[in-house]
C-alpha positions as CSV (number, residue, x, y, z in Angstrom):
1,M,-17.9,14.8,-12.7
2,S,-16.1,16.1,-9.6
3,S,-12.4,16.3,-9.0
4,R,-10.4,14.1,-6.5
5,G,-10.1,17.1,-4.1
6,E,-13.9,17.7,-4.2
7,Y,-14.5,14.0,-3.6
8,L,-12.2,13.9,-0.6
9,Q,-13.7,17.1,0.7
10,K,-17.1,15.6,0.5
11,L,-15.9,12.5,2.3
12,V,-14.4,14.6,5.1
13,D,-17.6,16.6,5.4
14,H,-19.7,13.4,5.4
15,C,-17.6,12.1,8.3
16,T,-17.7,15.3,10.3
17,K,-20.1,15.9,13.2
18,D,-19.9,18.8,15.6
19,E,-16.6,20.0,14.0
20,V,-15.0,16.6,14.6
21,V,-14.0,14.3,11.8
22,D,-14.5,10.6,12.5
23,T,-11.2,9.4,11.1
24,L,-12.2,5.7,11.5
25,A,-15.3,6.3,9.3
26,L,-13.2,8.2,6.8
27,A,-10.8,5.2,6.5
28,E,-13.7,2.9,5.9
29,Q,-15.1,5.2,3.3
30,L,-11.7,5.0,1.5
31,N,-11.9,1.2,1.5
32,C,-9.3,0.7,4.2
33,V,-9.6,-1.8,7.0
34,V,-8.4,-0.8,10.4
35,V,-6.9,-3.7,12.6
36,H,-5.1,-3.8,15.9
37,K,-2.1,-5.9,16.7
38,T,0.8,-6.1,19.2
39,F,4.0,-4.6,17.9
40,S,7.4,-5.6,19.2
41,T,9.0,-2.4,17.9
42,A,8.4,1.3,18.4
43,D,5.9,1.3,15.6
44,K,2.5,2.8,16.5
45,G,0.8,2.3,13.1
46,V,1.6,0.7,9.8
47,L,0.0,1.1,6.3
48,L,0.0,-2.2,4.4
49,P,-0.9,-2.3,0.7
50,P,-3.6,-4.7,-0.5
51,N,-1.2,-7.3,-1.8
52,A,0.5,-7.5,1.6
53,T,-2.7,-8.5,3.4
54,R,-5.1,-11.5,3.2
55,L,-8.0,-9.0,3.2
56,G,-7.4,-7.8,-0.4
57,R,-7.7,-4.2,0.9
58,T,-5.3,-1.7,2.2
59,A,-4.8,-2.2,5.9
60,I,-4.1,0.4,8.6
61,V,-2.6,-1.7,11.4
62,L,-2.5,0.1,14.8
63,S,-0.7,-1.0,17.9
64,E,-2.9,-2.5,20.7
65,D,-1.0,-0.3,23.1
66,N,-2.0,2.9,21.5
67,S,-4.4,5.4,23.2
68,E,-7.6,6.4,21.3
69,T,-6.0,9.8,20.8
70,E,-2.9,8.2,19.1
71,N,-5.1,6.0,16.9
72,R,-7.3,8.9,15.8
73,T,-4.1,10.8,14.9
74,L,-2.4,7.9,13.2
75,I,-5.3,7.1,10.9
76,P,-5.2,10.5,8.9
77,L,-1.4,10.3,8.9
78,L,-1.5,6.8,7.3
79,L,-4.4,7.8,5.0
80,A,-2.4,10.7,3.7
81,D,0.4,8.3,2.6
82,Y,-2.2,6.0,1.1
83,I,-3.7,8.8,-1.0
84,L,-0.4,10.4,-2.0
85,N,1.5,7.2,-2.8
86,N,-1.3,4.8,-3.8
87,N,0.4,2.0,-5.6
88,P,-1.5,-1.3,-5.5
89,D,1.6,-3.3,-6.5
90,A,3.8,-1.8,-3.8
91,V,5.3,-4.1,-1.2
92,K,6.7,-1.2,0.8
93,R,4.9,-0.3,4.0
94,F,4.6,3.1,5.5
95,S,4.9,3.3,9.3
96,C,4.6,5.8,12.0
97,D,6.6,5.2,15.2
98,V,6.7,6.8,18.6
99,F,9.6,9.1,17.4
100,F,7.6,10.3,14.4
101,L,4.6,11.2,16.6
102,A,6.8,13.0,19.1
103,E,8.4,15.2,16.3
104,V,5.4,15.5,14.0
105,R,5.6,19.3,14.1
106,R,8.9,19.1,12.3
107,Y,7.0,17.9,9.2
108,R,4.4,20.6,9.4
109,A,5.2,22.1,6.0
110,S,5.2,18.8,4.1
111,R,2.5,17.9,1.7
112,H,1.9,14.7,3.7
113,M,1.2,16.6,6.9
114,F,-0.8,19.3,5.0
115,L,-3.1,16.5,3.6
116,A,-3.2,14.6,6.9
117,T,-4.4,17.7,8.8
118,R,-7.1,18.3,6.2
119,L,-8.3,14.7,6.6
120,A,-8.5,15.1,10.4
121,L,-9.8,18.6,10.8
122,P,-12.7,20.3,9.1
123,E,-11.8,23.4,7.0
124,S,-13.8,25.6,9.5
125,I,-11.4,24.6,12.3
126,I,-8.3,25.0,10.1
127,E,-9.4,28.6,9.3
128,K,-9.7,29.3,13.1
129,I,-6.4,27.7,14.1
130,S,-4.3,30.6,13.0
131,G,-6.2,33.0,15.3
132,I,-4.7,33.9,18.6
133,N,-8.0,33.2,20.4
134,F,-8.3,29.6,19.2
135,D,-7.9,27.0,22.0
136,T,-5.9,24.3,20.1
137,N,-5.5,22.1,23.2
138,G,-9.2,22.3,23.9
139,Y,-10.1,21.3,20.3
140,A,-7.5,18.5,20.4
141,R,-9.3,17.1,23.5
142,K,-12.7,17.5,21.9
143,A,-11.5,15.8,18.7
144,C,-9.4,13.2,20.5
145,L,-6.3,14.1,18.5
146,L,-2.7,14.7,19.7
147,P,-2.2,18.5,20.3
148,N,1.1,18.6,18.5
149,F,-0.7,17.2,15.4
150,V,-3.5,19.7,15.6
151,N,-0.8,22.4,15.9
152,C,0.5,21.3,12.5
153,A,-2.5,22.6,10.7
154,F,-2.4,26.0,9.1
155,H,-4.6,27.9,6.8
156,S,-3.2,28.7,3.4
157,H,-5.0,30.8,0.8
158,E,-2.4,29.9,-1.8
159,V,-3.1,26.2,-1.8
160,G,-6.8,26.4,-1.6
161,G,-7.2,23.8,1.1
162,L,-7.8,20.2,0.4
163,L,-9.2,20.8,-3.0
164,G,-6.2,22.8,-4.2
165,L,-3.7,20.4,-2.7
166,I,-5.2,17.2,-4.2
167,D,-6.0,18.6,-7.5
168,S,-2.5,20.1,-8.0
169,L,-0.7,16.8,-7.2
170,D,0.2,14.2,-9.7
171,M,-1.6,11.2,-8.1
172,V,-2.9,8.0,-9.5
173,P,-5.5,6.7,-7.0
174,A,-8.1,6.0,-9.6
175,S,-9.0,2.7,-8.0
176,L,-9.2,4.4,-4.6
177,L,-11.2,7.4,-5.6
178,K,-14.1,6.4,-7.7
179,L,-15.8,9.6,-8.8
180,A,-19.5,9.6,-9.4
């Protein structure tokens, strides 16, 4: 049996092609449905628990006004909250608004951002990001992610990447992460 971290790492690897993670495919692998709707607020994306949707699955609701770059960035941010705070009975919704996206770098050291970057960037890229010769903006364009989000990623030997982070947290996503 593998750990939750190993399971997530395998999913990220499975959804990665040419050093780019397909965040939409990752959301689908984690049994989330992605829908688009018009928001009348500054919200860019909202995570709805299964009991708050008619779909019976967790929903990632993205604004129809978002760019593809915003959507590909919002999905791992919302998935990180889904993984860290998975509670099927919750009525609370987690949302990302235009202000959060503008100041995402402020949360760089949070476990939420640490996990989100590991869901959106392959470990090989995260290892290179700290180097002075790495073109962060070029990679952000290639991966269709917001540059300020990519700049939040940092390599840490102490945590041990995604495996160490997930395995060290007290989480209860048993229904989410069915380990084979």
